[in-house]
C-alpha positions as MATLAB code, in Angstrom:
seq = 'MAWSRTMPRFALKIEYDGAPFNGWQRQAQGQPSVQAAVEAALAKLEPGPHTIAAAGRTDTGVHGRGQVAHIDLTKPWDPFRLSQALNQHLRPLPVAVLACAQVPDDFHARFSALERRYLYRILTRRAPPVLDAGQVWHLLTPFNLEAMQMGAAHLVGHHDFTTFRSALCQANSPMKTLDEVTITAHPVPHGTEYHFALRARSFLHNQVRSMVGTLVRVGNGAWAPERVGQALAARDRAACGSVAPPQGLCLTGVRYLDDPFA';
ca = [
      30.361  244.560   60.283;
      33.434  245.414   62.346;
      36.793  245.921   60.644;
      39.948  245.559   62.727;
      42.715  248.136   62.469;
      45.279  246.116   64.452;
      44.705  242.471   63.439;
      43.253  242.387   59.923;
      41.316  239.219   59.096;
      41.610  237.588   55.695;
      39.485  234.943   53.990;
      41.231  232.416   51.763;
      39.665  230.259   49.060;
      41.782  227.128   48.839;
      42.116  224.281   46.361;
      43.903  221.053   47.228;
      44.421  217.447   46.268;
      43.623  215.486   49.411;
      45.597  212.356   48.453;
      48.845  213.100   50.347;
      47.138  214.541   53.427;
      45.508  213.141   56.555;
      42.560  215.438   55.976;
      42.217  219.176   56.450;
      42.647  219.363   60.220;
      46.060  219.600   61.859;
      47.038  216.227   63.348;
      48.199  215.781   66.922;
      50.873  213.292   65.862;
      52.220  215.575   63.151;
      50.914  213.677   60.115;
      50.611  215.864   57.006;
      47.406  217.920   56.792;
      46.213  220.768   54.595;
      45.766  223.056   57.603;
      49.344  222.446   58.758;
      50.650  223.142   55.239;
      48.884  226.506   55.040;
      49.909  227.450   58.593;
      53.546  226.605   57.788;
      53.393  228.875   54.735;
      51.887  231.655   56.859;
      54.708  231.281   59.400;
      57.182  232.177   56.659;
      55.357  235.477   56.141;
      54.658  236.429   59.769;
      55.899  234.915   63.045;
      53.499  232.275   64.360;
      52.097  230.145   65.633;
      49.102  230.520   63.326;
      45.743  228.812   63.696;
      43.344  229.004   60.779;
      39.652  228.107   60.849;
      38.015  226.420   57.853;
      34.480  225.881   56.605;
      34.888  222.129   56.155;
      37.160  219.667   57.936;
      37.529  217.262   55.030;
      38.698  213.712   55.742;
      41.838  211.922   54.631;
      41.977  211.751   50.836;
      39.057  214.143   50.234;
      39.738  217.058   47.894;
      38.835  220.737   47.952;
      38.100  223.147   45.111;
      36.298  225.774   47.150;
      37.438  225.390   50.754;
      37.269  228.664   52.705;
      39.449  229.516   55.687;
      40.220  232.685   57.631;
      43.320  233.970   59.377;
      44.185  236.983   61.534;
      47.494  238.673   60.694;
      49.393  241.642   62.101;
      50.288  243.399   58.851;
      47.852  245.136   56.471;
      48.625  242.844   53.555;
      47.353  243.526   50.070;
      45.105  240.469   49.517;
      46.524  239.655   46.084;
      50.121  239.859   47.321;
      49.213  237.696   50.322;
      47.735  234.978   48.093;
      50.779  235.010   45.816;
      53.207  234.853   48.740;
      51.335  231.923   50.248;
      51.327  230.062   46.947;
      55.071  230.589   46.653;
      55.665  228.991   50.051;
      53.122  226.190   49.497;
      55.021  224.819   46.497;
      55.477  221.973   45.655;
      52.557  220.714   47.768;
      49.242  220.232   45.891;
      47.649  223.200   47.683;
      46.867  226.615   46.215;
      45.171  229.809   47.360;
      42.717  230.714   44.593;
      41.517  234.002   46.104;
      42.099  236.179   49.142;
      40.039  239.026   50.606;
      40.095  241.117   53.758;
      36.932  240.499   55.782;
      35.276  241.977   58.896;
      36.260  240.728   62.339;
      32.910  238.967   62.742;
      33.417  236.835   59.622;
      34.090  233.208   60.524;
      34.841  230.664   57.809;
      33.017  227.898   59.662;
      30.265  229.558   61.685;
      29.287  232.192   59.102;
      28.759  229.572   56.384;
      25.174  229.188   55.192;
      25.759  226.283   52.813;
      28.397  223.749   51.881;
      28.479  222.031   48.488;
      30.076  218.690   47.730;
      30.516  216.717   44.523;
      31.141  212.979   44.406;
      32.360  211.472   41.108;
      32.133  207.822   40.063;
      33.649  206.561   36.809;
      32.206  203.337   35.383;
      34.208  201.664   32.614;
      36.461  198.647   32.157;
      39.700  200.613   31.845;
      41.078  202.294   34.976;
      41.226  206.083   35.149;
      44.502  207.680   34.156;
      44.051  211.444   33.850;
      41.440  211.395   36.632;
      43.237  208.861   38.806;
      42.728  209.720   42.463;
      39.797  212.003   41.643;
      37.047  209.429   41.042;
      35.768  206.147   42.435;
      36.342  203.628   39.671;
      33.750  200.874   39.186;
      33.258  198.570   36.227;
      29.566  198.532   35.352;
      27.066  201.372   34.822;
      24.189  202.107   37.208;
      20.441  202.470   37.016;
      20.339  206.273   37.216;
      16.570  206.541   37.727;
      16.659  204.087   40.628;
      19.421  206.059   42.344;
      17.479  209.279   41.883;
      14.419  207.666   43.451;
      16.510  206.451   46.365;
      18.112  209.875   46.854;
      14.686  211.511   47.149;
      14.248  209.784   50.535;
      17.264  211.660   51.900;
      16.276  215.237   51.059;
      14.853  217.254   53.934;
      15.261  217.455   57.706;
      16.062  214.043   59.190;
      17.899  212.102   61.839;
      20.925  210.906   59.845;
      22.296  208.487   62.458;
      22.393  205.710   59.829;
      24.740  207.777   57.668;
      26.897  209.111   60.486;
      30.332  207.807   61.410;
      30.676  206.234   64.833;
      33.480  208.765   65.384;
      31.250  211.764   64.604;
      31.511  214.448   67.302;
      28.408  216.446   66.340;
      25.998  217.049   69.209;
      22.982  215.957   67.177;
      22.361  213.666   64.180;
      19.618  216.016   62.934;
      20.519  217.715   59.653;
      18.699  219.293   56.722;
      19.837  218.025   53.336;
      18.807  220.605   50.738;
      19.794  218.765   47.565;
      21.015  215.466   46.182;
      21.206  215.649   42.394;
      22.570  212.646   40.491;
      23.502  213.009   36.822;
      25.205  210.762   34.263;
      27.805  212.042   31.791;
      29.215  210.069   28.845;
      33.004  209.771   28.828;
      35.262  207.778   26.477;
      34.261  204.107   26.843;
      32.195  204.682   29.960;
      29.972  206.898   32.079;
      30.762  209.289   34.895;
      28.137  209.828   37.587;
      28.021  213.050   39.578;
      26.384  213.277   43.004;
      25.915  216.965   43.912;
      24.893  217.623   47.523;
      24.001  220.828   49.376;
      23.392  221.466   53.071;
      24.247  224.005   55.731;
      26.454  221.352   57.316;
      27.110  217.625   57.163;
      27.910  214.927   59.701;
      31.215  213.045   59.669;
      31.199  210.591   56.725;
      27.600  211.530   55.859;
      28.179  212.242   52.169;
      30.302  209.152   51.558;
      27.820  206.969   53.472;
      24.889  208.237   51.413;
      26.733  207.830   48.110;
      27.858  204.308   49.006;
      24.280  203.390   49.888;
      22.910  204.862   46.659;
      25.428  202.819   44.689;
      23.765  199.726   46.190;
      20.548  200.980   44.611;
      22.227  201.775   41.310;
      23.677  198.294   40.917;
      20.399  196.599   41.807;
      21.379  195.244   45.223;
      18.823  197.506   46.942;
      15.389  198.730   45.926;
      15.074  202.546   46.067;
      12.641  202.425   49.004;
      15.222  200.631   51.129;
      17.117  203.936   51.401;
      14.148  205.416   53.234;
      13.954  202.354   55.442;
      17.658  202.637   56.282;
      17.231  206.310   57.140;
      14.230  205.565   59.377;
      16.165  202.820   61.183;
      18.507  205.426   62.718;
      21.068  202.668   63.021;
      24.604  202.807   61.612;
      24.400  199.085   60.830;
      21.617  199.844   58.314;
      23.960  201.908   56.117;
      24.691  200.282   52.776;
      28.410  201.042   52.513;
      30.809  203.969   52.689;
      32.205  205.277   49.408;
      35.998  205.781   49.316;
      37.350  209.306   49.849;
      39.027  209.993   46.500;
      35.780  210.689   44.628;
      34.662  213.425   47.022;
      35.388  217.137   46.716;
      34.266  220.201   48.670;
      33.322  222.457   45.774;
      32.040  225.588   47.481;
      30.813  227.421   50.552;
      28.110  230.088   50.572;
      27.967  233.114   52.867;
      25.466  235.925   53.289;
      28.045  238.225   51.721;
      30.467  236.514   49.370;
      33.916  237.626   50.567;
      35.421  237.010   47.126;
      32.777  238.769   45.019;
];
């Protein structure tokens, strides 16, 4: 590991509400983004322009609890003071730096990541969400949990995920290895909340939301569980069940060989 003496590199763990942003990535037309918000806060600490790299380029409306980004600065900041200064300048935007650590020059938030973890939440009950508004996909009737779990089993492993890939996806290949899809049900007042926990080294554009939307078709009885496998094998975007809305999705964590925040 190489440590820079002139341009120290820092890793940031970032939490944000994706609702007011056009995704993580800075937008060419100047629409609000999480990246632009953090870079603007950095510019108030050191002259810019700043360009930060992140582990996950979350879409419009998608949240982050464990996003990781890195930045090169000119001053040898104390990591705690840097995080507090950034949080001061990020207010009142719904973005916060949870942790900050100096890292070696060869650490890269995106390319050094070994695993990304996402959580999708669906609330089923008659009444709309209030305290969790904007954090869950609200549907009215409960699902067949066992059927969804059976359908999800078809997705785990190394596959061509063309069916669950956005037409706008820029990845060179549709081949990905999905390490985990765990679906659990949790009682809440007057309803049930379903959690879809997914793990992989990387995901295609819209892959998680496409898989969750398809599994909901299974959960509500519109699809048999084996149809998920058939849709996957079709390698055809038209075979995808549906795409779940962004507000239920959250990037919960990123794993590295050496945890920079340990």
